[in-house]
C-alpha positions in Angstrom: 11.0 51.4 9.3 13.1 53.7 11.4 16.5 52.6 12.7 15.1 53.1 16.3 12.3 50.6 15.5 14.9 47.8 15.9 15.6 48.7 19.4 11.9 49.1 20.2 11.2 45.7 18.6 14.1 44.1 20.7 12.7 45.6 23.9 9.3 44.3 23.1 10.6 40.9 22.3 12.8 40.6 25.3 10.9 42.4 27.9 7.4 42.8 26.5 5.9 40.3 29.0 7.1 42.2 32.0 5.1 44.7 34.1 7.0 47.7 35.3 6.1 50.9 37.2 6.7 54.4 36.0 9.0 54.9 39.0 11.1 52.0 37.8 11.2 53.5 34.2 12.1 56.9 35.6 15.0 55.4 37.5 16.3 53.5 34.4 16.1 56.7 32.4 18.2 58.5 35.1 20.8 55.8 35.0 20.9 55.8 31.3 21.5 59.6 31.2 24.2 59.3 33.8 26.0 56.7 31.7 25.2 58.5 28.3 25.0 62.3 29.1 24.8 63.1 25.4 21.3 61.7 25.4 19.9 64.0 28.2 17.9 66.2 25.9 16.1 63.4 24.0 15.4 61.5 27.2 14.0 64.7 28.8 11.8 65.2 25.7 10.6 61.6 25.9 9.9 61.8 29.6 8.0 65.1 29.2 6.0 63.7 26.3 5.1 60.6 28.3 4.1 62.7 31.3 1.8 65.0 29.4 0.1 62.4 27.1 -3.3 63.2 28.7 -2.9 66.9 28.7 -5.6 68.4 26.4 -3.8 71.8 26.2 -0.7 70.3 24.4 -2.6 69.1 21.3 
């Protein structure tokens, strides 16, 4: 198990029943980066990866 799995598991346990929009998620990521600027690059990579999941060219 990766260390980050703990946070993912907590997220799923606490909020897994909720339905959110991608617009809401994008706003939360912006707020997080504003509060934690050192995480700008990983958040950018995650957002780009999520945005391109269905792109066949990236495989």
